[in-house]
C-alpha positions as CSV (number, residue, x, y, z in Angstrom):
1,X,0.0,0.0,-0.1
2,X,1.5,3.4,-1.0
3,X,1.7,6.2,1.6
4,X,-0.9,8.3,-0.5
5,X,-3.5,5.6,-0.5
6,X,-2.9,4.8,3.1
7,X,-3.3,8.4,4.2
8,X,-6.5,8.6,2.2
9,X,-7.9,5.5,3.8
10,X,-6.8,6.6,7.3
11,X,-8.5,9.9,6.8
12,X,-11.8,8.2,5.7
13,X,-11.7,5.9,8.6
14,X,-11.3,8.7,11.0
15,X,-14.0,10.7,9.5
16,X,-16.4,7.7,9.4
17,X,-15.7,6.8,13.0
18,X,-17.0,10.3,14.0
19,X,-20.2,10.1,12.1
20,X,-23.7,10.0,13.7
21,X,-24.5,9.9,17.3
22,X,-24.2,7.8,19.3
23,X,-21.1,6.6,17.6
24,X,-18.7,3.7,18.4
25,X,-16.3,4.4,21.4
26,X,-13.4,6.9,20.6
27,X,-10.7,4.4,21.6
28,X,-11.8,2.0,18.9
29,X,-11.0,4.9,16.4
30,X,-7.4,5.3,17.6
31,X,-6.7,1.5,17.6
32,X,-8.1,1.3,14.1
33,X,-5.7,3.9,12.9
34,X,-2.7,2.2,14.5
35,X,-3.8,-1.2,13.1
36,X,-3.8,0.3,9.5
37,X,-0.6,2.1,10.0
38,X,1.3,-1.2,10.5
39,X,0.7,-2.0,6.8
40,X,2.3,1.2,5.4
41,X,4.8,0.3,2.7
42,X,4.0,-3.5,2.8
43,X,5.1,-5.6,0.0
44,X,4.9,-9.4,-0.3
45,X,8.3,-11.1,0.0
46,X,6.9,-13.9,-2.3
47,X,4.0,-14.8,-4.5
48,X,2.0,-16.1,-1.5
49,X,-1.1,-18.1,-1.8
50,X,-3.6,-18.1,1.1
51,X,-6.6,-20.1,2.1
52,X,-9.8,-18.3,3.3
53,X,-12.5,-20.1,5.2
54,X,-15.7,-18.0,5.6
55,X,-18.8,-18.8,7.5
56,X,-20.9,-19.4,4.5
57,X,-21.9,-17.7,1.2
58,X,-25.6,-17.5,2.1
59,X,-25.6,-13.6,2.6
60,X,-24.2,-10.7,0.5
61,X,-22.0,-9.7,3.5
62,X,-19.4,-12.5,2.5
63,X,-19.4,-11.4,-1.1
64,X,-18.5,-7.9,0.1
65,X,-15.7,-9.3,2.1
66,X,-14.2,-11.2,-0.9
67,X,-14.4,-8.0,-2.9
68,X,-12.1,-6.4,-0.4
69,X,-9.8,-9.5,-0.6
70,X,-9.8,-9.2,-4.4
71,X,-8.6,-5.6,-4.1
72,X,-5.8,-6.3,-1.6
73,X,-4.6,-9.4,-3.4
74,X,-4.2,-7.4,-6.6
75,X,-2.4,-4.6,-4.9
76,X,0.1,-7.0,-3.3
77,X,0.6,-9.6,-5.9
78,X,-0.7,-12.6,-3.9
79,X,-3.4,-15.1,-4.5
80,X,-6.1,-16.8,-2.3
81,X,-8.8,-19.4,-2.5
82,X,-12.1,-19.0,-0.5
83,X,-14.4,-21.8,0.7
84,X,-17.2,-22.0,3.3
85,X,-20.1,-24.3,4.3
86,X,-23.6,-24.1,2.8
87,X,-24.9,-22.5,6.0
88,X,-23.4,-20.8,9.1
89,X,-24.9,-23.7,11.1
90,X,-22.9,-26.3,9.4
91,X,-20.2,-26.2,11.9
92,X,-18.6,-29.6,11.3
93,X,-18.4,-28.9,7.6
94,X,-16.4,-25.8,8.3
95,X,-14.1,-27.5,10.7
96,X,-13.3,-30.1,8.0
97,X,-12.6,-27.2,5.5
98,X,-10.3,-25.5,7.9
99,X,-8.4,-28.8,8.7
100,X,-8.0,-29.4,5.0
101,X,-6.7,-25.9,4.4
102,X,-4.1,-26.2,7.2
103,X,-3.0,-29.6,6.1
104,X,-2.2,-28.1,2.6
105,X,0.4,-25.8,4.5
106,X,-0.5,-22.5,2.8
107,X,1.3,-19.3,3.5
108,X,-1.6,-18.4,5.9
109,X,-5.3,-19.0,6.5
110,X,-7.9,-16.3,6.9
111,X,-10.8,-17.6,9.2
112,X,-14.2,-16.5,10.0
113,X,-15.2,-19.1,12.5
114,X,-18.9,-20.2,12.6
115,X,-18.4,-21.7,16.1
116,X,-15.4,-20.3,17.8
117,X,-14.9,-23.0,20.3
118,X,-15.1,-25.8,17.6
119,X,-11.9,-24.6,15.9
120,X,-9.5,-24.6,18.8
121,X,-8.1,-28.1,18.1
122,X,-7.6,-27.1,14.5
123,X,-5.7,-23.9,15.5
124,X,-3.3,-25.9,17.6
125,X,-2.6,-28.0,14.4
126,X,-1.9,-24.8,12.7
127,X,0.6,-23.7,15.3
128,X,2.4,-27.0,15.0
129,X,2.4,-26.8,11.2
130,X,3.7,-23.2,11.2
131,X,0.6,-21.9,9.5
132,X,-0.4,-18.3,10.6
133,X,-4.1,-17.7,11.1
134,X,-5.8,-14.4,10.7
135,X,-9.3,-14.2,12.3
136,X,-11.7,-11.9,10.7
137,X,-15.3,-11.0,11.2
138,X,-15.2,-12.7,14.8
139,X,-12.5,-13.1,17.3
140,X,-11.6,-16.5,18.7
141,X,-11.7,-16.5,22.4
142,X,-9.2,-19.1,24.0
143,X,-7.2,-19.6,20.8
144,X,-3.9,-21.5,21.4
145,X,-1.0,-19.3,22.0
146,X,0.5,-18.2,18.8
147,X,-2.2,-19.5,16.5
148,X,-4.1,-16.3,15.7
149,X,-1.5,-13.7,14.6
150,X,-4.0,-10.9,14.0
151,X,-7.8,-10.3,14.4
152,X,-9.6,-8.1,12.1
153,X,-13.1,-7.4,13.5
154,X,-15.7,-4.9,14.4
155,X,-16.1,-3.9,18.0
156,X,-19.3,-6.1,18.3
157,X,-20.0,-5.1,21.9
158,X,-20.0,-1.5,20.9
159,X,-22.2,-2.2,17.8
160,X,-24.8,-3.9,19.9
161,X,-24.7,-1.0,22.4
162,X,-25.2,1.5,19.5
163,X,-28.3,-0.5,18.4
164,X,-29.7,-0.5,21.9
165,X,-29.0,3.3,22.3
166,X,-31.0,4.2,19.3
167,X,-33.8,1.7,19.8
168,X,-34.3,2.8,23.4
169,X,-34.5,6.4,22.5
170,X,-37.2,5.7,20.1
171,X,-39.5,3.7,22.6
172,X,-38.7,5.0,26.0
173,X,-41.9,7.1,26.2
174,X,-43.8,3.9,25.9
175,X,-42.4,2.3,29.1
176,X,-43.8,2.7,32.5
177,X,-47.6,2.1,32.7
178,X,-47.8,-1.4,31.6
179,X,-45.1,-4.1,31.0
180,X,-43.7,-3.9,27.3
181,X,-41.7,-6.3,25.3
182,X,-38.6,-5.8,23.2
183,X,-37.3,-8.7,21.1
184,X,-33.8,-9.6,19.9
185,X,-33.2,-12.2,17.1
186,X,-29.7,-13.7,17.1
187,X,-28.9,-16.1,14.4
188,X,-26.9,-18.3,16.9
189,X,-25.3,-18.4,20.3
190,X,-21.9,-19.9,19.6
191,X,-20.1,-17.4,17.3
192,X,-18.2,-14.9,19.5
193,X,-19.2,-11.9,17.3
194,X,-22.9,-12.7,17.6
195,X,-22.6,-13.3,21.4
196,X,-20.8,-10.1,21.9
197,X,-23.3,-8.1,19.7
198,X,-26.3,-9.7,21.3
199,X,-25.1,-9.2,24.9
200,X,-23.9,-5.6,24.0
201,X,-27.5,-4.9,23.1
202,X,-29.1,-6.7,26.1
203,X,-26.8,-5.1,28.7
204,X,-26.9,-1.6,27.3
205,X,-30.6,-1.8,27.2
206,X,-30.6,-2.9,30.9
207,X,-28.4,-0.1,31.8
208,X,-30.4,2.6,30.0
209,X,-33.6,1.4,31.5
210,X,-32.1,1.4,35.0
211,X,-31.0,5.0,34.6
212,X,-34.7,5.9,34.0
213,X,-35.9,3.8,37.0
214,X,-37.1,0.8,34.9
215,X,-36.5,-2.9,35.4
216,X,-35.7,-5.5,32.7
217,X,-36.3,-9.2,32.6
218,X,-34.6,-11.4,30.1
219,X,-36.2,-14.5,28.7
220,X,-35.8,-16.9,25.8
221,X,-32.5,-18.4,24.7
222,X,-30.7,-19.9,27.9
223,X,-27.2,-18.6,26.9
224,X,-28.3,-14.9,26.6
225,X,-30.5,-15.1,29.7
226,X,-27.7,-16.5,31.8
227,X,-25.1,-14.1,30.5
228,X,-27.3,-10.8,30.9
229,X,-26.0,-8.4,33.5
230,X,-28.4,-6.6,35.8
231,X,-31.7,-8.2,34.7
232,X,-34.4,-9.1,37.3
233,X,-36.5,-12.2,37.6
234,X,-40.2,-12.1,37.5
235,X,-42.3,-9.0,36.9
236,X,-40.4,-6.2,35.2
237,X,-41.2,-3.0,33.2
238,X,-39.5,-4.4,30.2
239,X,-39.5,-8.0,29.1
240,X,-36.4,-8.6,26.7
241,X,-37.2,-11.7,24.8
242,X,-34.2,-13.3,23.0
243,X,-34.8,-15.9,20.3
244,X,-32.4,-18.1,18.4
245,X,-33.3,-20.4,15.6
246,X,-32.3,-24.1,15.4
247,X,-30.3,-23.2,12.2
248,X,-29.1,-20.1,10.6
249,X,-31.5,-19.4,7.8
250,X,-33.7,-16.4,7.0
251,X,-36.8,-18.5,7.2
252,X,-36.1,-19.9,10.6
253,X,-35.1,-16.3,11.9
254,X,-38.5,-15.3,10.4
255,X,-40.3,-17.8,12.5
256,X,-38.7,-16.7,15.6
257,X,-39.3,-13.0,14.8
258,X,-42.9,-13.8,14.1
259,X,-43.4,-15.3,17.5
260,X,-42.3,-11.9,19.0
261,X,-44.2,-9.8,16.6
262,X,-47.4,-11.6,17.3
263,X,-47.4,-10.7,21.0
264,X,-49.5,-7.7,21.8
265,X,-47.1,-6.1,24.3
266,X,-44.2,-6.0,21.7
267,X,-43.0,-2.4,21.0
268,X,-39.6,-3.1,19.3
269,X,-37.4,-5.9,17.8
270,X,-33.7,-6.0,16.9
271,X,-32.2,-8.3,14.3
272,X,-28.5,-8.6,15.2
273,X,-27.0,-9.5,11.8
274,X,-28.1,-9.7,8.1
275,X,-29.8,-13.0,8.3
276,X,-31.6,-12.1,11.4
277,X,-32.7,-8.7,10.2
278,X,-33.9,-10.1,6.8
279,X,-35.8,-12.7,8.9
280,X,-37.5,-9.9,10.8
281,X,-38.5,-8.3,7.6
282,X,-39.8,-11.5,6.2
283,X,-41.9,-12.0,9.4
284,X,-43.3,-8.5,8.9
285,X,-44.5,-9.1,5.4
286,X,-47.8,-10.7,6.6
287,X,-48.1,-8.5,9.6
288,X,-47.0,-5.0,8.6
289,X,-46.3,-3.8,12.0
290,X,-42.8,-2.5,11.7
291,X,-42.6,1.1,11.3
292,X,-46.2,1.4,12.6
293,X,-46.8,-0.1,16.1
294,X,-43.4,-1.7,16.4
295,X,-40.0,-0.2,16.1
296,X,-37.5,-2.3,14.0
297,X,-33.7,-2.0,14.2
298,X,-31.4,-4.0,11.9
299,X,-27.8,-4.8,11.5
300,X,-25.5,-5.0,8.5
301,X,-26.8,-4.0,5.0
302,X,-28.1,-5.8,1.9
303,X,-30.9,-4.8,-0.6
304,X,-33.9,-5.5,1.7
305,X,-32.4,-4.0,4.8
306,X,-31.4,-0.8,3.1
307,X,-34.8,-0.5,1.6
308,X,-36.4,-1.0,4.9
309,X,-34.3,1.7,6.5
310,X,-35.1,4.1,3.5
311,X,-38.9,3.7,3.7
312,X,-39.1,3.7,7.6
313,X,-39.9,0.1,8.1
314,X,-36.7,0.0,10.2
315,X,-35.8,2.9,12.3
316,X,-32.2,2.3,11.2
317,X,-29.5,-0.3,11.4
318,X,-25.8,-0.7,12.3
319,X,-23.5,-1.6,9.5
320,X,-20.0,-3.0,9.5
321,X,-17.4,-2.8,6.7
322,X,-17.0,-6.4,5.5
323,X,-15.1,-5.1,2.4
324,X,-12.4,-3.5,4.6
325,X,-12.4,-6.6,6.8
326,X,-11.6,-8.7,3.8
327,X,-9.1,-6.2,2.5
328,X,-7.1,-6.0,5.8
329,X,-7.3,-9.8,6.2
330,X,-5.2,-10.2,3.1
331,X,-2.8,-7.5,4.2
332,X,-2.5,-9.1,7.7
333,X,-1.8,-12.5,6.1
334,X,0.8,-11.1,3.7
335,X,2.6,-9.3,6.6
336,X,2.4,-12.5,8.8
337,X,3.9,-14.5,5.8
338,X,6.8,-12.0,5.7
339,X,7.4,-12.8,9.4
340,X,6.1,-9.3,10.6
341,X,4.6,-9.2,14.1
342,X,1.1,-7.8,14.1
343,X,-1.4,-5.9,16.3
344,X,-5.2,-6.4,15.8
345,X,-7.2,-4.3,13.4
346,X,-10.6,-3.2,14.7
347,X,-12.7,-2.0,11.8
348,X,-15.3,0.7,12.1
349,X,-19.1,0.5,12.3
350,X,-21.8,2.9,11.7
351,X,-25.5,3.7,12.7
352,X,-27.4,4.7,9.7
353,X,-31.0,5.8,9.0
354,X,-32.9,7.3,6.2
355,X,-31.3,10.7,6.9
356,X,-27.6,9.7,6.7
357,X,-27.4,6.6,4.6
358,X,-26.3,8.5,1.5
359,X,-23.5,10.3,3.4
360,X,-20.0,9.6,1.7
361,X,-18.6,8.0,4.9
362,X,-21.4,5.5,5.2
363,X,-22.8,4.7,1.7
364,X,-19.6,2.7,0.7
365,X,-20.4,0.2,3.5
366,X,-23.9,-0.4,2.5
367,X,-23.4,-3.3,0.2
368,X,-26.2,-5.0,-1.7
């Protein structure tokens, strides 16, 4: 990456990190800048070939990530091959793909793990084989020492908090007289990024409600119920219902969302990634309550989510930059293959709504 291009990208990141309120934490911005700076002047010492293992190709999010990889690979003169299971629920298939990739002893592997706990044994194999791993989209808690050389990921806790802040501001005047219900649809409870995002939303909502003198109970999926901080048991001013489908598909997320939308006390629902948000929109097709009696908040982008934000069906959504995650994944793999020690690269996220989605700092991250 030449210095002029790097400076332009850093400037764009800094401007984007300051857009819209509430925005992501300021410390994430400085960390992002430092993470990018480590790639200044990077060139590949060899014509490296990398293996990329994504969660699936079932959403356009992953296609955007691959576009970023294509751009970085062309700039650096390296190549990569990408594979992923049919669904993000096909955990065993992804582990087999990862093992096969590592056994081929490539220059490095980029990994977006479906289930972060399921890949730990494979990561130890990678350490033993001398194959560096760059984690992107989701971090990997408990990874064997030396296995993950760099993590390229959104601050997912902050992302969930931003969604909670905007949703709560829109519905707080409806709280107090009678108990109300707020829903959260998470596509799973085993990927670290989804866990962090879901709990970021839950815990921030509990915090905001407590500041106004309201109580929150959490019900539904056992993982999120047990991990919630500050919730009460029994009667509460707000019932926060968290639902997780048996498998990661839009249709099953739609079924879970429909269960919440059909309850008379529901005032808002959050879909915490592209699949969950699209499922929420499908559930609304036959109900038409979002943007009317129920506030909807989404996550990520894609054609249907962008249209829902634009026409008011969704209050807004939080988007990441999968293109930049893919881009920096290839840069990190190349630097690691050169033998460079790396620091993590947090990538920015943005709250967008009908008023700001065309802004030049946000629009490039709203992929179709």
